[in-house]
C-alpha positions, -999 to +999 in steps of 0.1 A: +295+651+190+266+637+171+273+660+141+310+651+139+308+613+144+280+605+120+296+619+088+328+601+098+310+568+103+292+571+070+324+581+052+338+547+059+310+529+040+308+541+004+336+518-009+320+488+008+286+497-006+300+501-041+318+468-040+286+451-027+265+465-056+290+459-084+300+425-071+264+414-067+256+426-102+284+406-116+274+375-097+237+377-105+227+378-142+191+384-132+173+403-104+170+383-071+138+364-066+114+381-041+122+362-010+124+391+014+090+409+012+066+406+042+064+410+080+088+394+105+093+392+142+125+384+162+146+386+193+182+395+199+210+393+224+236+420+225+267+434+242+276+471+242+300+497+254+293+534+260+316+565+258+298+595+273+312+630+268+311+653+298+316+691+294+314+719+319+314+752+300+348+761+285+365+747+316+364+709+316+360+681+292+360+643+296+355+628+262+347+592+272+331+582+305+330+544+299+302+518+305+296+483+294+270+455+296+246+431+280+211+434+265+181+414+253+154+427+230+125+420+207+115+436+175+091+435+145+092+449+110+082+448+074+103+445+042+094+452+006+117+439-021+122+459-054+144+437-076+178+435-058+168+462-033+149+458+000+133+487+019+115+485+052+110+496+088+115+481+122+106+489+157+116+473+190+126+475+226+156+464+247+163+456+283+200+463+291+226+464+319+251+488+304+268+504+334+299+520+349+308+525+385+332+541+409+340+527+444+361+538+474+368+510+499+383+512+534+382+478+551+346+467+555+332+501+545+326+514+510+309+542+491+304+545+454+284+556+424+268+537+396+254+548+362+231+523+344+212+522+311+183+498+318+160+501+287+156+516+253+131+517+225+132+529+189+123+528+153+145+523+122+141+528+085+162+502+066+176+498+031+192+465+020+208+449-010+203+412-019+238+398-024+224+363-029+189+348-027+195+339+009+216+368+022+208+405+027+233+433+034+215+463+051+219+497+067+195+517+087+189+551+103+164+559+130+156+573+164+157+559+199+149+567+235+172+555+263+163+554+300+192+557+325+197+556+362+223+572+385+228+558+420+248+566+451+257+535+472+270+530+507+283+495+517+266+482+486+231+496+495+215+523+473+211+555+493+200+578+464+187+572+429+178+595+400+166+587+365+165+604+332+158+598+295+181+605+265+168+607+229+187+605+196+180+606+159+215+596+149+210+559+154+230+541+127+227+503+120+247+481+097+245+443+093+240+411+074+209+389+075+207+353+061+183+325+058+190+297+083+162+273+073+128+278+058+112+309+075+140+312+101+167+338+096+196+350+116+212+384+117+244+401+129+243+438+133+260+468+150+241+498+163+258+531+169+236+553+190+246+590+190+222+606+215+213+642+222+230+661+250+213+668+283+223+699+304+224+694+342+230+729+355+261+735+333+272+699+331+265+688+296+262+650+291+263+635+256+260+597+255+272+574+227+266+536+228+278+510+204+261+476+206+267+444+187+236+421+184+229+386+173+193+380+163+170+352+153+139+361+131+108+344+118+096+356+084+058+355+080+050+340+046+064+314+022+095+295+033+127+299+014+139+269-006+169+250+007+201+249-013+229+223-016+262+235-001+299+225-006+324+239+019+353+229-004+345+260-025+354+281+006+387+264+013+420+280+007+439+312+014+423+347+016+432+383+024+414+415+028+408+450+044+386+458+074+374+490+091+350+501+117+346+514+153+363+505+185+352+514+221+371+505+252+364+506+290+393+506+314+393+500+352+417+521+373+425+507+407+447+525+433+455+510+467+460+476+483+436+447+489+417+463+518+419+501+511+415+511+475+398+534+449+384+518+418+368+535+388+354+512+361+346+539+336+377+552+318+363+550+283+379+554+249+365+555+214+377+559+178+379+543+144+400+515+132+413+501+099+435+472+090+444+441+069+438+404+075+449+372+059+441+336+067+433+300+055+401+279+055+401+241+056+368+223+047+360+195+072+325+186+061+301+199+035+291+228+058+320+230+084+353+249+079+382+254+103+410+278+099+434+305+112+437+342+106+462+370+114+458+407+112+472+442+120+451+473+127+457+510+134+433+530+155+423+566+165+409+554+198+415+579+227+405+591+260+410+627+271+405+646+304+413+683+306+404+718+294+375+718+269+386+746+247+424+741+244+428+704+246+453+707+274+452+677+298+457+640+301+454+617+271+455+580+265+455+564+230+453+528+217+475+531+186+476+497+170+472+460+176+480+426+160+458+395+161+462+358+158+431+337+157+416+302+152+383+302+134+354+278+129+328+284+102+294+270+093+277+275+058+241+284+061+240+285+023+265+282-005+270+320-004+270+326+034+292+315+063+287+321+100+319+319+120+333+323+155+369+327+166+392+329+196+428+341+198+454+365+211+457+403+206+488+424+214+480+462+218+503+492+218+491+522+238+503+557+249+497+577+281+507+612+288+499+649+288+489+671+258+490+708+250+467+720+222+462+684+214+499+676+209+520+654+232+542+675+255+570+649+257+578+622+282+547+601+275+547+565+283+542+538+257+535+502+266+521+469+252+498+444+266+485+409+256+449+401+256+424+373+249+400+379+221+367+362+212+341+371+186+319+361+157+309+373+122+292+366+089+308+364+054+287+367+023+299+358-012+291+384-039+313+369-067+333+337-070+362+353-052+349+384-034+333+383+001+318+409+024+323+405+061+307+419+093+324+410+125+324+417+163+354+411+186+357+415+223+391+416+240+402+415+277+438+427+282+462+418+310+466+442+339+491+471+334+510+483+365+512+521+362+531+523+395+562+506+381+559+475+403+540+463+434+505+467+418+496+499+438+481+515+407+468+493+379+448+496+347+428+468+332+411+474+298+383+457+278+377+466+242+350+459+216+356+463+179+329+462+152+341+461+116+330+455+081+354+442+054+361+432+019+378+398+015+394+382-016+395+344-017+424+329-036+407+298-050+395+287-084 
């Protein structure tokens, strides 16, 4: 899994990188001033979802055992600027609560299992490009150690617990960092952790975790100079293309209110690409309000069945449309932080496959969901912007039993994307 996903992830970035470099060269006649060299420390908050692959020989495969949860971490690092380029390293640790669980309930009695990732630590080599004196676009590659727990519970009390560690050198990071004020910087990044497989007596477990993080940093050294801003230059219509990764976790529930089986771990994972368009209205010199719509296609899927022939059960999230309200704040003339809330309508397919192809009779359905998220946009020319964004969606319950609610599926989904936006203003 690690060898197949990493090239696909990196394949999505060359166009963005080329646009960043060429756009920044047009927008800056001279090399950026050295505002990024030096040591820094910081802290982050994150939210992640996992999709762990389970394989038993040539007999059984489950491509995405799902998990989800929050994290908090601290880090330190060093940057060295070379003209418009910045190279450096960073190390840090994280406490997390990324978990999945299964529960069987009969009246007052219950028995269940829980998987939990409780901490991780790693080091990353970073390379960045200064798209403006106050904004850095960066990517990184590194290694990480994860610590996980497996628990068996009865009536909510842990009866058995086991722990293990997972390591990985396929830890990919992309993000945008910008000066908030003086020595204080903020960062939005997405970490894709492709960990090595562990073999438990024939059961091969290969974890993958995607985590979106918001960070605040303190740069040790001279403070960056403040700049005047004018939100009116960001006002108007815009359109663009976005792409990235999506991971979902669904909860399957079978039964009634007192006797039921619940599994909060049907994961899905894949890649997504789409188009967006919207409008920004300047309210003050730093504040903008607006709306945005978009449509995206996806390769996200979950599969349970025979490992060698891809015969089994499959679920896919094929496409979705979004409508959002946005609020943005300019940290500098070239950089905007924004948050959004809106609605998402998703189209999905469930059914059986033979040699990876639908056998016929599959079910297609659509659900509405609430979506919230945040992102950063950085200006590289007068009209061209780069975007990094994270969205979290909670979809309405889908009744798989055709009525009565005996068998239901409830899905949560995270999407981390980068994009190129063209602003239609003078």
